[in-house]
py3Dmol code that shows the C-alpha trace and the ligand (Angstrom):
import py3Dmol

protein = """\
ATOM      1  CA  MET A   1     -26.891  61.743 -23.932  1.00  0.00           C
ATOM      2  CA  ARG A   2     -23.106  61.407 -23.951  1.00  0.00           C
ATOM      3  CA  ALA A   3     -23.340  59.415 -20.797  1.00  0.00           C
ATOM      4  CA  ASP A   4     -25.857  57.113 -22.348  1.00  0.00           C
ATOM      5  CA  SER A   5     -23.715  56.465 -25.445  1.00  0.00           C
ATOM      6  CA  LYS A   6     -20.697  55.756 -23.256  1.00  0.00           C
ATOM      7  CA  LEU A   7     -22.867  53.301 -21.481  1.00  0.00           C
ATOM      8  CA  LEU A   8     -24.003  51.628 -24.656  1.00  0.00           C
ATOM      9  CA  CYS A   9     -20.345  51.434 -26.076  1.00  0.00           C
ATOM     10  CA  GLY A  10     -19.308  49.758 -22.720  1.00  0.00           C
ATOM     11  CA  ILE A  11     -22.019  47.360 -23.148  1.00  0.00           C
ATOM     12  CA  LEU A  12     -21.330  46.496 -26.692  1.00  0.00           C
ATOM     13  CA  PHE A  13     -17.600  46.128 -25.756  1.00  0.00           C
ATOM     14  CA  LEU A  14     -18.525  43.560 -23.059  1.00  0.00           C
ATOM     15  CA  ILE A  15     -20.839  41.699 -25.399  1.00  0.00           C
ATOM     16  CA  LEU A  16     -18.130  41.523 -28.084  1.00  0.00           C
ATOM     17  CA  LEU A  17     -15.479  40.585 -25.487  1.00  0.00           C
ATOM     18  CA  GLY A  18     -17.918  37.790 -24.411  1.00  0.00           C
ATOM     19  CA  VAL A  19     -18.266  36.360 -27.807  1.00  0.00           C
ATOM     20  CA  GLY A  20     -14.430  36.471 -28.293  1.00  0.00           C
ATOM     21  CA  CYS A  21     -14.093  34.383 -25.091  1.00  0.00           C
ATOM     22  CA  LYS A  22     -16.739  31.797 -26.288  1.00  0.00           C
ATOM     23  CA  LYS A  23     -14.861  31.454 -29.536  1.00  0.00           C
ATOM     24  CA  SER A  24     -11.510  30.644 -28.042  1.00  0.00           C
ATOM     25  CA  GLU A  25     -13.230  28.196 -25.560  1.00  0.00           C
ATOM     26  CA  THR A  26     -14.872  26.282 -28.483  1.00  0.00           C
ATOM     27  CA  LYS A  27     -11.229  25.835 -30.208  1.00  0.00           C
ATOM     28  CA  GLU A  28      -9.962  23.981 -27.094  1.00  0.00           C
ATOM     29  CA  PRO A  29     -11.942  20.832 -26.948  1.00  0.00           C
ATOM     30  CA  SER A  30     -11.244  19.905 -30.589  1.00  0.00           C
ATOM     31  CA  THR A  31      -7.458  20.076 -29.886  1.00  0.00           C
ATOM     32  CA  SER A  32      -7.625  18.058 -26.844  1.00  0.00           C
ATOM     33  CA  GLN A  33      -9.821  15.456 -28.651  1.00  0.00           C
ATOM     34  CA  LEU A  34      -6.858  15.005 -31.021  1.00  0.00           C
ATOM     35  CA  ALA A  35      -4.410  14.634 -28.293  1.00  0.00           C
ATOM     36  CA  PRO A  36      -5.384  11.112 -26.880  1.00  0.00           C
ATOM     37  CA  ALA A  37      -5.639   9.450 -30.163  1.00  0.00           C
ATOM     38  CA  SER A  38      -2.256  10.424 -31.144  1.00  0.00           C
ATOM     39  CA  SER A  39      -0.718   9.307 -27.925  1.00  0.00           C
ATOM     40  CA  SER A  40      -2.627   5.830 -27.840  1.00  0.00           C
ATOM     41  CA  ALA A  41      -2.420   4.659 -31.341  1.00  0.00           C
ATOM     42  CA  ALA A  42       0.294   3.731 -33.997  1.00  0.00           C
ATOM     43  CA  PRO A  43       2.387   6.738 -34.407  1.00  0.00           C
ATOM     44  CA  THR A  44       1.916   7.528 -38.061  1.00  0.00           C
ATOM     45  CA  ALA A  45      -1.884   7.035 -38.190  1.00  0.00           C
ATOM     46  CA  PRO A  46      -3.466   9.714 -36.016  1.00  0.00           C
ATOM     47  CA  SER A  47      -1.730  12.891 -37.738  1.00  0.00           C
ATOM     48  CA  ALA A  48      -3.003  11.443 -41.094  1.00  0.00           C
ATOM     49  CA  ALA A  49      -6.468  11.129 -39.708  1.00  0.00           C
ATOM     50  CA  ALA A  50      -6.272  14.663 -38.236  1.00  0.00           C
ATOM     51  CA  THR A  51      -5.200  16.058 -41.624  1.00  0.00           C
ATOM     52  CA  THR A  52      -8.029  13.951 -43.288  1.00  0.00           C
ATOM     53  CA  ALA A  53     -10.719  15.222 -40.860  1.00  0.00           C
ATOM     54  CA  ALA A  54      -9.900  18.826 -41.399  1.00  0.00           C
ATOM     55  CA  ALA A  55     -10.062  18.318 -45.062  1.00  0.00           C
ATOM     56  CA  SER A  56     -13.714  17.303 -45.672  1.00  0.00           C
ATOM     57  CA  GLY A  57     -16.767  15.985 -44.103  1.00  0.00           C
ATOM     58  CA  ALA A  58     -18.403  12.589 -44.408  1.00  0.00           C
ATOM     59  CA  VAL A  59     -15.404  10.993 -46.241  1.00  0.00           C
ATOM     60  CA  ALA A  60     -12.976  12.216 -43.669  1.00  0.00           C
ATOM     61  CA  GLY A  61     -15.187  10.683 -40.980  1.00  0.00           C
ATOM     62  CA  THR A  62     -15.121   7.229 -42.491  1.00  0.00           C
ATOM     63  CA  ALA A  63     -11.351   7.524 -42.905  1.00  0.00           C
ATOM     64  CA  GLU A  64     -10.950   8.530 -39.307  1.00  0.00           C
ATOM     65  CA  VAL A  65     -13.035   5.671 -38.096  1.00  0.00           C
ATOM     66  CA  ALA A  66     -11.010   3.097 -40.216  1.00  0.00           C
ATOM     67  CA  THR A  67      -7.859   4.620 -38.677  1.00  0.00           C
ATOM     68  CA  LYS A  68      -9.195   4.418 -35.242  1.00  0.00           C
ATOM     69  CA  MET A  69     -10.127   0.719 -35.890  1.00  0.00           C
ATOM     70  CA  ALA A  70      -6.774  -0.155 -37.172  1.00  0.00           C
ATOM     71  CA  ALA A  71      -5.145   1.491 -34.276  1.00  0.00           C
ATOM     72  CA  ALA A  72      -7.251  -0.167 -31.776  1.00  0.00           C
ATOM     73  CA  GLU A  73      -6.382  -3.610 -33.574  1.00  0.00           C
ATOM     74  CA  TRP A  74      -2.751  -2.891 -33.229  1.00  0.00           C
ATOM     75  CA  ALA A  75      -3.199  -1.842 -29.544  1.00  0.00           C
ATOM     76  CA  LEU A  76      -5.065  -5.293 -28.922  1.00  0.00           C
ATOM     77  CA  LYS A  77      -2.437  -7.286 -30.692  1.00  0.00           C
ATOM     78  CA  GLN A  78       0.451  -5.677 -28.817  1.00  0.00           C
ATOM     79  CA  ASP A  79      -1.393  -6.345 -25.383  1.00  0.00           C
ATOM     80  CA  GLU A  80      -2.232  -9.884 -26.288  1.00  0.00           C
ATOM     81  CA  ILE A  81       1.544 -10.587 -27.019  1.00  0.00           C
ATOM     82  CA  LYS A  82       2.704  -8.709 -23.918  1.00  0.00           C
ATOM     83  CA  HIS A  83       0.587 -10.864 -21.641  1.00  0.00           C
ATOM     84  CA  ASP A  84       0.843 -14.127 -23.481  1.00  0.00           C
ATOM     85  CA  PRO A  85       1.064 -16.768 -20.557  1.00  0.00           C
ATOM     86  CA  ASN A  86       3.346 -19.003 -22.640  1.00  0.00           C
ATOM     87  CA  GLY A  87       5.779 -16.024 -23.382  1.00  0.00           C
ATOM     88  CA  GLN A  88       9.038 -15.183 -21.699  1.00  0.00           C
ATOM     89  CA  TRP A  89      11.065 -11.994 -22.036  1.00  0.00           C
ATOM     90  CA  ALA A  90      14.899 -12.098 -21.845  1.00  0.00           C
ATOM     91  CA  ILE A  91      16.944 -11.691 -18.877  1.00  0.00           C
ATOM     92  CA  GLN A  92      20.303 -11.433 -20.302  1.00  0.00           C
ATOM     93  CA  ALA A  93      21.704 -10.058 -23.585  1.00  0.00           C
ATOM     94  CA  THR A  94      25.008  -9.792 -25.520  1.00  0.00           C
ATOM     95  CA  ALA A  95      25.363  -8.271 -28.909  1.00  0.00           C
ATOM     96  CA  SER A  96      27.624  -8.096 -31.986  1.00  0.00           C
ATOM     97  CA  SER A  97      28.072  -4.390 -31.158  1.00  0.00           C
ATOM     98  CA  THR A  98      26.363  -1.481 -29.609  1.00  0.00           C
ATOM     99  CA  TYR A  99      25.924   2.170 -30.505  1.00  0.00           C
ATOM    100  CA  ASN A 100      28.637   4.227 -28.975  1.00  0.00           C
ATOM    101  CA  ASP A 101      29.882   0.997 -27.337  1.00  0.00           C
ATOM    102  CA  ALA A 102      26.975   1.267 -24.670  1.00  0.00           C
ATOM    103  CA  GLN A 103      27.327  -1.132 -21.802  1.00  0.00           C
ATOM    104  CA  GLY A 104      25.157  -2.164 -18.898  1.00  0.00           C
ATOM    105  CA  ASN A 105      21.912  -0.252 -18.731  1.00  0.00           C
ATOM    106  CA  ASP A 106      23.171   2.534 -21.107  1.00  0.00           C
ATOM    107  CA  SER A 107      20.784   3.731 -23.794  1.00  0.00           C
ATOM    108  CA  PHE A 108      20.990   1.308 -26.933  1.00  0.00           C
ATOM    109  CA  ALA A 109      22.966  -1.404 -24.826  1.00  0.00           C
ATOM    110  CA  ALA A 110      22.260  -5.059 -25.411  1.00  0.00           C
ATOM    111  CA  ASN A 111      20.356  -5.182 -22.180  1.00  0.00           C
ATOM    112  CA  GLN A 112      17.637  -2.678 -23.528  1.00  0.00           C
ATOM    113  CA  VAL A 113      16.270  -5.677 -25.254  1.00  0.00           C
ATOM    114  CA  THR A 114      15.609  -7.544 -22.019  1.00  0.00           C
ATOM    115  CA  GLY A 115      12.216  -7.580 -20.134  1.00  0.00           C
ATOM    116  CA  PRO A 116       9.036  -6.512 -21.837  1.00  0.00           C
ATOM    117  CA  PRO A 117       8.651  -4.001 -24.474  1.00  0.00           C
ATOM    118  CA  ASN A 118       9.030  -0.463 -23.415  1.00  0.00           C
ATOM    119  CA  VAL A 119       9.330   1.643 -26.577  1.00  0.00           C
ATOM    120  CA  THR A 120       5.929   3.270 -27.312  1.00  0.00           C
ATOM    121  CA  ALA A 121       6.501   4.869 -30.637  1.00  0.00           C
ATOM    122  CA  TYR A 122       8.280   4.095 -33.746  1.00  0.00           C
ATOM    123  CA  ALA A 123      11.437   6.259 -33.295  1.00  0.00           C
ATOM    124  CA  ASP A 124      15.116   6.152 -32.406  1.00  0.00           C
ATOM    125  CA  ASN A 125      14.965   5.392 -28.809  1.00  0.00           C
ATOM    126  CA  GLY A 126      17.585   4.379 -26.171  1.00  0.00           C
ATOM    127  CA  LEU A 127      15.276   1.946 -24.571  1.00  0.00           C
ATOM    128  CA  ALA A 128      16.026  -0.433 -27.672  1.00  0.00           C
ATOM    129  CA  TRP A 129      19.300  -2.043 -28.708  1.00  0.00           C
ATOM    130  CA  ALA A 130      21.029  -0.440 -31.698  1.00  0.00           C
ATOM    131  CA  PRO A 131      24.403  -1.741 -33.319  1.00  0.00           C
ATOM    132  CA  LYS A 132      27.494   0.525 -33.495  1.00  0.00           C
ATOM    133  CA  GLU A 133      27.114   1.411 -37.121  1.00  0.00           C
ATOM    134  CA  GLN A 134      23.792   2.144 -39.053  1.00  0.00           C
ATOM    135  CA  ASP A 135      24.322  -0.063 -42.191  1.00  0.00           C
ATOM    136  CA  ALA A 136      27.395  -2.094 -41.625  1.00  0.00           C
ATOM    137  CA  GLY A 137      25.874  -5.498 -42.411  1.00  0.00           C
ATOM    138  CA  ILE A 138      25.436  -8.498 -40.228  1.00  0.00           C
ATOM    139  CA  GLU A 139      24.802  -7.828 -36.464  1.00  0.00           C
ATOM    140  CA  TRP A 140      23.193  -9.973 -33.865  1.00  0.00           C
ATOM    141  CA  ILE A 141      21.751 -10.017 -30.394  1.00  0.00           C
ATOM    142  CA  ASP A 142      22.091 -13.263 -28.329  1.00  0.00           C
ATOM    143  CA  LEU A 143      19.398 -13.648 -25.440  1.00  0.00           C
ATOM    144  CA  LYS A 144      18.861 -15.765 -22.576  1.00  0.00           C
ATOM    145  CA  TYR A 145      15.578 -16.643 -20.833  1.00  0.00           C
ATOM    146  CA  PRO A 146      14.539 -17.689 -17.426  1.00  0.00           C
ATOM    147  CA  SER A 147      12.940 -21.027 -18.156  1.00  0.00           C
ATOM    148  CA  PRO A 148      13.876 -23.643 -20.874  1.00  0.00           C
ATOM    149  CA  VAL A 149      10.886 -24.453 -23.158  1.00  0.00           C
ATOM    150  CA  HIS A 150       9.880 -26.551 -26.137  1.00  0.00           C
ATOM    151  CA  ALA A 151       9.458 -23.486 -28.281  1.00  0.00           C
ATOM    152  CA  THR A 152       6.697 -22.777 -30.789  1.00  0.00           C
ATOM    153  CA  ALA A 153       7.347 -19.064 -31.708  1.00  0.00           C
ATOM    154  CA  VAL A 154       9.737 -16.138 -31.341  1.00  0.00           C
ATOM    155  CA  ARG A 155       8.329 -12.597 -31.501  1.00  0.00           C
ATOM    156  CA  VAL A 156      10.943  -9.864 -32.324  1.00  0.00           C
ATOM    157  CA  ARG A 157       9.605  -6.305 -31.355  1.00  0.00           C
ATOM    158  CA  GLU A 158      11.212  -3.794 -33.855  1.00  0.00           C
ATOM    159  CA  SER A 159      11.057  -0.370 -32.857  1.00  0.00           C
ATOM    160  CA  PHE A 160      13.187   1.581 -35.668  1.00  0.00           C
ATOM    161  CA  GLY A 161      14.419   0.739 -38.973  1.00  0.00           C
ATOM    162  CA  SER A 162      12.081  -2.313 -39.045  1.00  0.00           C
ATOM    163  CA  GLY A 163      12.483  -5.138 -41.552  1.00  0.00           C
ATOM    164  CA  ALA A 164      16.291  -6.046 -41.225  1.00  0.00           C
ATOM    165  CA  VAL A 165      15.936  -9.280 -39.340  1.00  0.00           C
ATOM    166  CA  VAL A 166      17.434 -12.260 -41.587  1.00  0.00           C
ATOM    167  CA  LYS A 167      17.755 -15.120 -39.308  1.00  0.00           C
ATOM    168  CA  ILE A 168      16.388 -16.577 -35.723  1.00  0.00           C
ATOM    169  CA  GLU A 169      18.235 -19.537 -34.105  1.00  0.00           C
ATOM    170  CA  LEU A 170      17.449 -21.458 -30.867  1.00  0.00           C
ATOM    171  CA  PHE A 171      20.130 -23.111 -28.757  1.00  0.00           C
ATOM    172  CA  ASP A 172      19.394 -26.536 -27.137  1.00  0.00           C
ATOM    173  CA  ASP A 173      20.631 -27.525 -23.899  1.00  0.00           C
ATOM    174  CA  GLN A 174      23.783 -28.870 -25.519  1.00  0.00           C
ATOM    175  CA  GLY A 175      24.542 -25.510 -26.966  1.00  0.00           C
ATOM    176  CA  VAL A 176      23.792 -26.434 -30.634  1.00  0.00           C
ATOM    177  CA  ALA A 177      22.156 -23.686 -32.811  1.00  0.00           C
ATOM    178  CA  HIS A 178      19.004 -24.753 -34.638  1.00  0.00           C
ATOM    179  CA  THR A 179      17.797 -22.186 -37.373  1.00  0.00           C
ATOM    180  CA  VAL A 180      13.969 -21.873 -36.918  1.00  0.00           C
ATOM    181  CA  TRP A 181      13.579 -19.010 -39.371  1.00  0.00           C
ATOM    182  CA  ALA A 182      15.607 -17.377 -42.260  1.00  0.00           C
ATOM    183  CA  GLY A 183      14.207 -15.007 -44.827  1.00  0.00           C
ATOM    184  CA  ASN A 184      12.690 -11.594 -45.612  1.00  0.00           C
ATOM    185  CA  ASP A 185      11.516  -9.761 -42.660  1.00  0.00           C
ATOM    186  CA  PRO A 186       8.210  -7.999 -43.644  1.00  0.00           C
ATOM    187  CA  THR A 187       7.890  -5.815 -40.420  1.00  0.00           C
ATOM    188  CA  THR A 188       7.236  -2.259 -40.835  1.00  0.00           C
ATOM    189  CA  ASP A 189       6.778   0.531 -38.078  1.00  0.00           C
ATOM    190  CA  LEU A 190       6.641  -0.441 -34.352  1.00  0.00           C
ATOM    191  CA  ASN A 191       5.576  -4.016 -34.614  1.00  0.00           C
ATOM    192  CA  TYR A 192       6.517  -7.672 -33.995  1.00  0.00           C
ATOM    193  CA  LEU A 193       8.123 -10.004 -36.564  1.00  0.00           C
ATOM    194  CA  VAL A 194       6.328 -13.193 -35.488  1.00  0.00           C
ATOM    195  CA  VAL A 195       7.921 -16.484 -36.388  1.00  0.00           C
ATOM    196  CA  ASN A 196       5.862 -19.575 -35.774  1.00  0.00           C
ATOM    197  CA  PHE A 197       7.159 -23.073 -36.040  1.00  0.00           C
ATOM    198  CA  PRO A 198       6.186 -26.777 -35.056  1.00  0.00           C
ATOM    199  CA  LYS A 199       7.094 -27.201 -31.258  1.00  0.00           C
ATOM    200  CA  THR A 200      10.896 -27.977 -30.841  1.00  0.00           C
ATOM    201  CA  ALA A 201      11.786 -31.470 -29.663  1.00  0.00           C
ATOM    202  CA  TYR A 202      14.528 -29.970 -27.669  1.00  0.00           C
ATOM    203  CA  ALA A 203      14.175 -27.319 -24.747  1.00  0.00           C
ATOM    204  CA  THR A 204      15.632 -24.008 -25.202  1.00  0.00           C
ATOM    205  CA  ALA A 205      16.281 -20.944 -23.202  1.00  0.00           C
ATOM    206  CA  ARG A 206      18.528 -19.054 -25.637  1.00  0.00           C
ATOM    207  CA  VAL A 207      17.559 -17.074 -28.853  1.00  0.00           C
ATOM    208  CA  LYS A 208      19.827 -15.418 -31.254  1.00  0.00           C
ATOM    209  CA  VAL A 209      18.421 -12.864 -33.712  1.00  0.00           C
ATOM    210  CA  THR A 210      20.630 -11.841 -36.690  1.00  0.00           C
ATOM    211  CA  LEU A 211      19.942  -8.595 -38.698  1.00  0.00           C
ATOM    212  CA  ALA A 212      21.616  -7.596 -42.120  1.00  0.00           C
ATOM    213  CA  THR A 213      21.534  -3.761 -41.318  1.00  0.00           C
ATOM    214  CA  ASN A 214      22.485  -2.789 -44.778  1.00  0.00           C
ATOM    215  CA  VAL A 215      18.992  -4.095 -46.032  1.00  0.00           C
ATOM    216  CA  ILE A 216      17.088  -1.168 -44.421  1.00  0.00           C
ATOM    217  CA  PRO A 217      19.167   2.127 -44.511  1.00  0.00           C
ATOM    218  CA  GLY A 218      19.458   3.965 -41.133  1.00  0.00           C
ATOM    219  CA  TRP A 219      19.442   2.677 -37.721  1.00  0.00           C
ATOM    220  CA  ASN A 220      17.697  -0.725 -36.917  1.00  0.00           C
ATOM    221  CA  GLU A 221      16.612  -1.009 -33.345  1.00  0.00           C
ATOM    222  CA  ILE A 222      14.995  -4.069 -31.384  1.00  0.00           C
ATOM    223  CA  ASP A 223      12.996  -3.375 -28.191  1.00  0.00           C
ATOM    224  CA  ALA A 224      12.370  -6.637 -26.956  1.00  0.00           C
ATOM    225  CA  VAL A 225      12.264 -10.307 -28.065  1.00  0.00           C
ATOM    226  CA  GLN A 226       9.737 -12.946 -26.668  1.00  0.00           C
ATOM    227  CA  LEU A 227      10.379 -16.656 -26.502  1.00  0.00           C
ATOM    228  CA  VAL A 228       7.011 -18.692 -26.647  1.00  0.00           C
ATOM    229  CA  GLY A 229       6.866 -22.238 -25.586  1.00  0.00           C
ATOM    230  CA  THR A 230       5.846 -24.822 -22.872  1.00  0.00           C
ATOM    231  CA  ASP A 231       7.710 -26.835 -20.566  1.00  0.00           C
ATOM    232  CA  GLN A 232       6.561 -30.100 -22.252  1.00  0.00           C
TER     233      GLN A 232
END
"""
ligand_1 = """\
1
CA
Ca 13.457 -2.176 -24.516
"""
view = py3Dmol.view(width=600, height=400)
view.addModel(protein, "pdb")
view.setStyle({"model": 0}, {"cartoon": {"style": "trace"}})
view.addModel(ligand_1, "xyz")
view.setStyle({"model": 1}, {"stick": {}})
view.zoomTo()
view.show()
């Protein structure tokens, strides 16, 4: 009898252990399902979606779909701009000032605005340019491009403290500045300020972006600036 009950206890223990293991297995997929969404989408959206999904059933499902759709739309737009055949990325940059007096390829140096965008989340990131002070006022970045074009747009990719751009100028081949946009920058989060204008009569290979950093408190960072145009 004793041996039987010991055996029974042993079997029961093994069954319970098995159930326990299965429980912990089922938790894992739900966690890893959330992971890809947060890495591929707009930085603020997925965590909100995760909280909503945990809160309640059908309504949460609808909200999650809407968040995913918005994230997908954002990603498609980023990709379209990045691969625009009429778009060029800067090859040379100078700035009014840089964080910690960064030079060359240092984090936050002017050169961090050259090339295609490489900041992947809305955050303080050394792959973008930041001026020396957070809220000093007027700061600018001056950029040169490989080919002079008759321009139709400038796209400024803002990666932190978005919304502080106040002016965009193009320089013609005589070095004369032309203001193509001035006003209130509506950009929020990691996104482009897109400025479209009638094709310029002059050719340009130089763009200057001016910020008023006191407008948006904290660090204001620019990841990349695209010049859009054609050679005729
Ligand atoms: Ca960058």
